[in-house]
C-alpha positions in Angstrom: -6.7 -54.2 33.6 -3.1 -54.1 32.4 -2.4 -53.9 28.7 -0.6 -56.9 27.2 2.8 -56.2 25.7 1.6 -56.6 22.1 -1.4 -54.3 22.8 0.9 -51.7 24.4 3.2 -51.8 21.3 0.2 -51.3 19.0 -1.1 -48.5 21.2 2.3 -46.6 21.2 2.6 -47.1 17.4 -0.9 -45.6 16.9 0.1 -42.6 19.0 3.2 -42.0 16.9 1.1 -42.3 13.7 -1.4 -39.7 15.0 1.4 -37.4 15.9 2.8 -37.8 12.4 -0.5 -36.9 10.8 -0.7 -33.8 13.0 2.8 -32.7 11.9 2.0 -33.3 8.2 -1.2 -31.3 8.5 0.7 -28.5 10.1 3.3 -28.6 7.3 0.6 -28.6 4.7 -0.9 -25.5 6.3 2.4 -23.7 6.1 2.6 -24.4 2.4 -1.0 -23.6 1.5 -1.3 -20.6 3.8 1.9 -18.6 3.3 0.8 -15.8 5.6 1.8 -18.2 8.5 5.4 -17.3 7.7 7.1 -14.1 8.8 7.7 -14.5 12.5 4.2 -13.2 13.6 1.3 -15.2 14.8 -1.7 -15.8 12.4 -4.1 -13.7 14.5 -1.7 -10.7 14.2 -1.4 -11.2 10.4 -5.2 -11.3 10.0 -5.4 -7.8 11.5 -4.3 -6.4 8.2 -7.2 -4.8 6.2 -5.5 -6.0 2.9 -2.9 -8.7 2.3 -1.2 -8.4 -1.1 -0.5 -12.0 -2.1 -1.3 -14.1 -5.1 -0.8 -13.6 -8.8 -0.6 -10.2 -10.4 -4.2 -10.6 -11.6 -5.4 -11.6 -8.2 -3.7 -8.6 -6.7 -5.4 -6.4 -9.3 -8.7 -7.9 -8.4 -8.1 -7.1 -4.7 -7.1 -3.5 -5.6 -10.4 -3.0 -7.5 -12.3 -3.7 -4.3 -10.5 -1.0 -2.2 -12.4 2.2 -3.0 -14.3 1.8 0.3 -11.0 1.6 2.1 -9.6 4.9 0.7 -13.0 6.5 1.3 -12.8 5.5 4.9 -9.4 7.0 5.2 -10.4 10.3 3.6 -13.5 10.6 5.8 -11.9 9.6 9.1 -9.0 11.8 9.9 -6.2 10.0 11.9 -7.9 6.6 11.5 -5.6 4.0 9.9 -5.9 1.0 7.6 -3.2 -1.7 7.3 -1.7 -3.3 4.2 0.4 -6.4 4.5 2.8 -7.6 1.9 5.8 -9.9 1.5 9.4 -8.7 1.3 12.1 -11.4 0.9 9.6 -14.0 2.4 8.8 -11.9 5.4 5.3 -10.5 6.0 5.5 -6.8 6.6 2.8 -4.2 7.3 2.2 -0.6 6.5 -0.4 1.6 8.1 -2.0 4.3 6.1 -3.9 7.3 7.5 -5.0 10.7 6.4 -3.8 13.2 8.9 -4.3 16.9 9.6 -1.9 18.5 12.1 0.9 21.0 12.5 2.8 19.7 9.5 0.3 21.1 7.0 -2.9 23.1 7.0 -4.6 20.5 4.7 -5.1 16.7 5.0 -2.1 14.7 4.0 -1.0 11.0 3.9 1.0 9.3 6.6 2.5 5.8 6.1 4.1 3.9 8.9 6.2 0.7 8.9 4.6 -1.4 11.6 7.7 -3.3 12.3 10.0 -0.3 13.0 7.4 2.4 13.6 9.2 4.6 11.0 6.8 7.1 9.4 6.8 9.2 6.2 4.4 12.0 5.5 3.4 13.0 2.0 3.0 16.8 1.5 2.3 18.8 -1.6 4.8 21.2 -3.0 5.6 23.1 -6.2 8.5 22.6 -8.6 8.2 25.5 -11.0 4.8 25.1 -12.8 4.4 21.5 -11.6 3.0 20.0 -8.4 5.4 17.9 -6.4 5.3 15.2 -3.7 7.4 15.8 -0.7 8.4 12.8 1.6 9.0 14.3 5.0 9.6 13.0 8.5 7.5 13.8 11.5 9.2 17.1 12.1 8.5 18.2 8.5 12.1 17.8 7.3 12.6 16.5 3.8 13.9 13.0 3.8 17.1 12.1 2.1 17.6 8.4 1.4 20.2 6.5 -0.6 21.4 9.8 -2.2 17.9 10.9 -3.1 16.4 14.1 -1.8 12.8 13.0 -1.6 10.8 15.6 -3.5 9.4 14.5 -6.8 7.8 16.7 -9.4 4.7 15.5 -11.3 6.1 16.6 -14.7 4.0 15.8 -17.8 5.5 13.1 -19.9 3.6 14.1 -23.0 3.0 17.4 -24.7 -0.8 17.4 -24.4 -3.6 18.6 -22.2 -3.8 16.3 -19.2 -7.2 15.0 -18.1 -7.8 14.4 -14.4 -7.2 10.7 -15.0 -3.9 11.5 -16.7 -2.8 13.4 -13.6 -3.9 10.6 -11.3 -1.9 8.0 -13.3 1.2 10.2 -13.5 0.9 10.9 -9.7 0.7 7.2 -8.9 3.9 6.5 -10.9 5.8 9.3 -9.3 4.5 8.3 -5.9 5.5 4.7 -6.5 9.1 5.7 -7.3 9.4 7.7 -4.0 7.7 4.8 -2.1 10.1 2.3 -3.5 13.1 4.4 -2.4 11.6 4.7 1.1 10.6 1.0 1.4 13.8 -0.4 -0.1 14.7 -2.0 -3.4 14.0 -5.5 -2.3 10.2 -5.0 -2.3 8.6 -6.4 -5.5 7.9 -3.6 -7.9 4.4 -4.9 -8.6 3.6 -4.8 -4.9 4.9 -1.2 -4.7 2.7 -0.4 -7.7 -0.4 -1.8 -6.0 0.3 0.0 -2.7 0.8 3.2 -4.6 -2.5 2.8 -6.4 -4.3 2.8 -3.1 -2.1 5.3 -1.2 -2.0 8.0 -3.9 -5.7 7.8 -4.5 -6.3 8.2 -0.8 -4.0 11.2 -0.7 -6.0 12.9 -3.5 -9.4 11.9 -2.2 -8.4 13.5 1.2 -7.9 16.9 -0.3 -10.8 16.6 -2.8 -13.3 15.8 0.1 -11.9 18.6 2.2 -11.5 21.0 -0.8 -14.9 22.7 -0.3 -13.8 24.2 3.0 -10.1 24.6 2.2 -8.7 28.1 1.6 -5.1 26.8 1.3 -3.6 28.4 -1.9 -1.5 25.4 -2.9 -4.5 23.0 -2.7 -6.7 25.4 -4.7 -4.0 25.7 -7.3 -3.5 21.9 -7.4 -7.2 21.1 -7.8 -7.6 23.8 -10.4 -4.6 22.5 -12.3 -5.6 18.8 -12.3 -9.4 19.1 -12.3 -9.6 16.3 -9.7 -13.0 15.4 -8.4 -14.3 12.5 -6.3 -15.8 10.8 -9.4 -12.3 10.7 -11.0 -10.8 8.7 -8.2 -13.9 6.4 -8.0 -13.6 5.8 -11.7 -10.0 4.5 -11.2 -11.5 1.6 -9.2 -14.5 1.1 -11.5 -12.2 0.0 -14.3 -12.1 -3.7 -15.3 -9.7 -5.9 -13.5 -7.7 -6.2 -16.8 -7.5 -2.4 -17.1 -6.2 -2.1 -13.5 -3.8 -5.0 -14.2 -2.5 -3.3 -17.3 -2.0 0.0 -15.5 -0.2 -1.7 -12.5 2.1 -3.4 -15.0 2.8 -0.1 -16.6 3.7 1.4 -13.2 6.0 -1.6 -12.6 7.6 -1.0 -16.0 8.1 2.7 -15.0 9.9 1.6 -11.8 12.1 -0.9 -13.5 13.3 1.7 -16.0 14.3 4.3 -13.4 
């Protein structure tokens, strides 16, 4: 049976209305689910193990729950975890893994930008009486970026005996400064602080777990100097959300003053 002209007009109008509802719903999702931006499909974005979005307190809350992530990295050589974050409105991803290969005779941290496949490897060095963090490429060559030779000493900022926690906090700050240079200045300082909290603790946990079997002089010296134990790293994540928030803000302040 043919539709009357009036009925056809009502039918076409209703189709247009339904299409409008669908479009509005799609737009609403783009607003309320910002990870849909960034040029990648949603399924790809959901592959990240951690997405650093939300308020500073929300990010601190997420960081508090990541001890199992760094323990996985330290116990599973060459297995990676992925952290996603926003940079100038674009979702970007970093993969983190603890690696042991020809670059060093001990486990170290490798970070890779998923978009460009550019990697940096974090090795331990010595700067006089202080340990240092060396950012090297995949051939072991020290990276130079924006006028910075990327080796950074963990020099004490106070004239006192440093506890293992003091050394961890100092290391996170120094690591964050190097990471900011490598990632680029447009990344939010608070996000860099959060990534550094996870990455540096994973780096330390890797050598602490392997330390029983390591005979590498630099690692023995480092562990003896800092007193780092597995419990010290775990305690960093067992602090209250407000304590972690305050420390991440302190790291951000450190970066803004450099």
